[in-house]
N, C-alpha and C positions, 0 to 999 in steps of 0.2 A: 504493500500500500504506500502510495507516495506521500511525501511531507505536505504537499498542497492539499491532498484529500483530508489528512488529519487536521489541518488548520481550518478547513472549510466547515467541518462538522459542528464545532461550537457556535459558529456564526449562524448556521442554518437552524440549530437548535434554539438559539435565542429568538430568531425570527419566527420560528414556529410557535414559541411560547407567546410572543407578542400578538401573533395572529389569533391564537386561541383566546387570549384575553379580549381582543376586539370582537370575536365571534360570540363570546358569552353574553347572553341577553341582558344580564344585570349591568355589565359594564357598558354595553352599547346604549342602554337606557340612560345610565349616568352621564356618559359622554355627550349624548344628545341634549340632555337638559343642561349640562354645564355649558355647552355651546349656546343654548337658548338663554341661559342666565348671563353669559358674557355678552351676547348680542344685545339683550334688552338693557343690561346695565350700561353698556357703552352708549346706546341711544339715549338712555336716561341721563347720563352725564351731559351729553350735548343738549338734551331737551331743557334741563333745569339751568344750564349755563345760558342758553338763549333766553329762557324766561327771566332770569335774573337781570339781563341787560334790557329786555323789552318792557318789563313790568316793574313797578316800584315795589319796595319791600313789604309795604302794607298789603298790596294785592297778592303778592306771592305768599305771604304768611297766611292770609285768609283762605286762598284757594288750596294751598297745600293741606290746611286743616280740613277743608271741605272734602278733598280727595281721601284723606284718612278716615273721615266720618263715613264716606261712601263705602270704603272697603270694610270698615268695622260693621256698619249696619247690614251690609250685604252678606258678610261672612256669618254673622249671627243668624241671618235668615236662611242660610243654606243648610241648617239643621245637621251639620256634620256630614252631609252627603258627599262632599268632596273627598272625604276619607273612605266613605262607605262604597262608592262606585269602584275605585280600584281594588278594594278588598273582595267584592263579590262578582263583578262583571267577568273576570277570567273564567268562571265556571257557571255563568248564568245561562249559557246556551241560547235557546230561542226566546227566553224571557228578557234578554238584554234590552231590547227596544222599549218594552214596557217599563223596565226599571229606570231607564234614562228619562223617559217621558214623565213618569210619576215624580221623579226627582226634580225635574224642571218645574212642574206644576206646583208642587208643595213649596219649593223655594220662592217662586214668584209671588204666591199668595201672601206668604209671611213677609217678604220684602216690601210689598206694596203697603201693608199695614205698618211695618216698622218705619218705612220712609216717611209716611204721613205723620206718624207720631214724632219723629225726630224734628221735622221742619215746623211742627206746631209747638213743641215743648221747649226745644233748646233755646230759641231766641228769648223766651220768657224767663229762663232761669239764669242766663249769663249775658251780660251786656256785650261781650265780645262777639256774640253770635247774632246781634240785632240786624246785621247786614243781610242775613238770610231771610229773616221775617219781613224786612222792608222791600224785598224783591219777589213778588209772586212768580214771575217767570223762572227765576233761579230756583225757587222752592219746588216748582213743578218739574224742572229739569232734574233736580236731585232725586225726587221720587221715582221718575222714569229710569234714572241711572241705576238705582238700587236693584231694580228688577233685571235690567240688561246685564249688569255686572255679575249678578248671581249666575245667570245662564252662561256668561262668558267664562267664569271660573269652572263651573260644573262640566262644560263641554271638554275642558282639558282633562278633568278627572275621568270623563267617559273615554277619551282617547287613551288614557293610561290603561283602563281596564280592557280596552279593545286591542291593546298592543300596537299602537300607531305612534311611535315616538317622533318620527321625522316631521309630522305635521305641526307640532307645537312650536318649534323654533321658527318655522316659516310664518305661522300665524302671528306670533308675537312680534316678529320683525316687521311684518306688514303693518300691524297695529301701531308700533312705535314710530315708524316713518310717517304714516298717515297723521298721527297725533302731532308730530313735530311740524309738519307742513301746515296743519291747521293753526298751531300755536302762533306761527308767524303771520298767517293770512288774516286772523281775526284780531291781531294786536291793536290795530288802529280803530277798530269798531267796538270791541269789547275790552276796554282797557282794564276793567276791574274783575271781570269774570271769564276772560278768554282762556285762561289756563284750565279752568274746570270744564268749559265747553269743549276744549280740544280733547279732553279725556273721554267725553261721552259720545260725541258725534260719530267717531269711527266705528263704535259698537253697532250702529244701525246697519252697517254693511257687513261687518265681519261675522257677527253672530249668526245671521241666516246662512252665510256661505259655509261656515264650518259645520253647521248642523245639516246642511244638504249633504256634505260628505259623509257625516256619521250615519244618517238615516237612509240615504240613497245609494251609498257605496259600501261602507264598512259593515253595516248590519246586513246588507244583502249578501255580501261575501260570507258572513258568519252563518247565514241560513243554509248555505250550501255545504258547510262543514258538518262533522259528526255532531249529533245532538247530545246535549248534556242534560242530566236530570234537573228538574225544576228546583229552584231555590225556595226555601221556606221564608214566607213574608215575615213571620214572627222572628226568625233568626236575624233577618236584615234590620228590622225595627229595633230589636234588642241591642244590636251592635251600634246602630246610629244613635239611639237615645243614650246609651251608656257612655259612649265616647263624646257625645255632644257637650257634656259638662266640662270635660277636659279642654275641648276646643273653645268653649266659652271663656275659661280661665286663661287660655293662651291669648285670645284676642284682648281681653281686659288687661292681661298682664303686660302689655306693651307693644304687641305687634301693630296695633293701629290706634290705641287709646293715647299713647304718649304725646303725639302732636296735638291732640285735642286738649290734653292737660296743660301743655306748655302755652298754647294760645290762651286758654282761660286764665292762667296764672300770670303770665309775663307779657302777653300781647302779641300782635301780629308780627312786628318787626323781629322780636326774639325768636318767634316760631319759624320765620323764614330761614334764619341761620341754623336752628336746630334741624329743620326738615332736610336741608341740603346734606348735612353730615349724616343724618339718619338714613337717607336714601342711598348714599354711597356705600355705607356699611351693610345695609340690608342685602345688597346684591351679592356680597361675599357669603353671607349666611345662607342664602338660597342654594348654594352649592351643596351643603349638607342636606337641605330639604330634598334636593333632587335625588341624591343617592339614598336617602332614607325612604323615599317613596318607591324607588326601584327595589330596595330591600323588602318593603312591604308586599309588593306585587309578586316578586320572584319567590320569596320564602313562603308565601301563602300557597303558591302553586307547587313548590318543591321543598317541603319542610325538612327533608333530610340534608339539604345544603345550607342550613341556617348558619352553622359555624363558619363555613368557608365564605359565605356571602357577607357575614358580619365583619370578618377580618378584611375582606376586600374593600368594603365600604369605608372602614376606619382608615385604612391606608390611603385611599383615594381622596377622602375628605382632608386628611392631614397634608397631602401633597399640594392641595390648592389653598386651603385656609391659612396654614402657617405662613407661607411666603406672602400671601395676600395681606394678612394682618401686619406683617413686618413693613410692607409698603405703606399701609395706611398710617402706621405709627411714625415712620421716618419721613414720609413725604406729605404729611397732613396739610401743612401750610401751602406748599406749591400746588397741590391738588385743588385746594379751595380758592386759590388766586384766580382760577379759571372763572369763578363766579363773581369775583370782585374783591377789593381790599377789605370791605366790611365783613364779608363772610370769612375771610382768612383770619382776620384779627379776633373774631368772636367765637369761631367754631373749631379752630385747629386742635385745641386740647380735647374737645368733645370727640372729634373724629378719631384721634389717637386712642382714646379710651374705648370707643365703640369697636375699633379695630381689634384691640386686645380681647374684647368680649366675644368676638366671633368664634374664637377657638373653643371655649367651654360651651357656648351656645350651640355650636355644631355638634358637639358631643351629646348634648341634651336632646337634640332633634333625632339623632340616631337611636337614643334610648327610647324615645316615645314610639318610634317605629317598631322596636322590639316588643314593647308592651302591647301594641295593637296586634302584632303577629301572634303573641301568646294569649290574646283576648283578655289581657289584664287591663281593661280600660279604666277600672277604678284606680289602679296604681298610677296610670298615666295622669289621671285627673288630679290626684294628690300632688304629683310632681308639678303640674302646671299651676295648681292653686298656690303651692309654696313659692313658685317663681313670680306669680302675680302679686302676692302679698309683699314679698321682699322688694320687688321692682317698684310697685306703686307707693308702698310705705316709705321706701328709701327716697324716691323722687320727691314725694310730698314734703319730707323733712328737709331735704337738701336744696330744693329749688330756691327757697327764700335766701339761703346763705351763699350758695355757689352758682345760682342761675342755671343755665342749661348744662353746665358741667356737672351739676349735681345729678342730673339724669344719667349721664354717662357713668359716673361712679356707682350709682345704684344698679345700673345694668350689668356692670362687670361683677360686682359683689354677688348679685342674685344668681347669675349663671354659674359662677365658680362654686358657690355653696351647693346648688342643686346637682351640678356635675359630680362633685365629690361624693355626695350622698348616693348617687345612682351608679357609681363605678362597679359595684358587684354584679349588676345586671349585665353590663357589657362584657365584663370579664367572663362570666358564666356562659354567655352566648358564644363568645369567640372561642372558648375552649371546649364547646360542645357539652357543657354541663346542664344547659337549659334547653329542654325540648319544647318546640312550639306546639300550640294546640293542633291536634290532627285535623286535617281537612275532611269533611264528611263525604266528599265525592272527589274523584280524580279530576284534575284540571284539564280543560281542553285547550291545547296550546296552538294558536294559529301560527302560520309560518312567519308572519310579519313580526318585527321586533316590538317589545313593549314600550309604552310611552310613559312619560312622567306625569305625576299629579302636581298641580300647582294649587296649594291650599291658599296661599297668600301670594299674589303676584308681586313682582318687583315694583317698588314705588316709582321707578323710572318709566 
């Protein structure tokens, strides 16, 4: 055997291992959503930089809080169905269409009622929100947006359960570009509400287009596949209702409530600085959410792979979040200078702290996926409640003394404490000591790769 042949074998072996990793459905899903997160975050950076130069800080602060309120109200109205669809659609068989339709309907009804309640009550309880009550067209737009945003989010969850990963990055890229173009187009006409309008108007075109693909293409293809046993409605409702409490705590604990808290306590100008830093850091945290969702989908379908999948997710999260956090810490001020000197001077320390927090926060997101795989939704809810109490309590105590930096400090501390407390769960799963709950029926695996679930979209 020649020396050249001996040297070629290790290279070929490494290439084969790399190809095997890329062929693995879990990693293809994670890579697809990481690409989606990178694309939407990049567009978001440009979007908010343009907004910072076209709109004054008062308008940006109010509209960013309105966007956060939209995501909060809509997320609560989704009744945890964004987690339920990826969990049950892989083995829903011919019931998949009904499950998606009922999810859309239930979410839309609750979103309509919740949106009306928000625009009626919020301007009366806090003076910072009187701009919403003083503009009936804006209030109506907000209510309509809560319904559309719910479907917009749930359709990505449906794509996750139907194993269609490649659609989500394309969808969100189109949405981000469309939103950016509208931001510029309406700046001279809607100087105070153009930011929020640019978030809502693209949904009118994108939501019907994606659902045409789901119901006319992907579900039709599914009908031609082998039939799976019908799922129990009681089991689906038990999972959704049990896990909803945890999702409620997650939303209240900071995913969308913090910008509302900052606006109410410190005003629109302070919230504009806070929101820009919060938006940048949230993009990095969504990497862990991407892999955590892939872990949920794949381990539900193949429980015997839980240990391998857990280790793979942890490594890939670390490869992205640790260097990303270092960049946010070391380059916080140059990054924020893109938005303007005021943002750099007021939010650099906050962005650095949020960057540090992405590491334990990513760990917590993986833990929550493991809880859902094991059907330990109560344990997940307790963790999210602890995070909510620590986050909101710490922010409330520190806002008056440290301003927006107090929120960053509370966010770091809350995630570190919860991550340390939940280490045994991840260690047990990675070493194969924790067995996931057995699936009642074998999963039906389409040939297409699985897609990601987006429970909370990037703020960009």
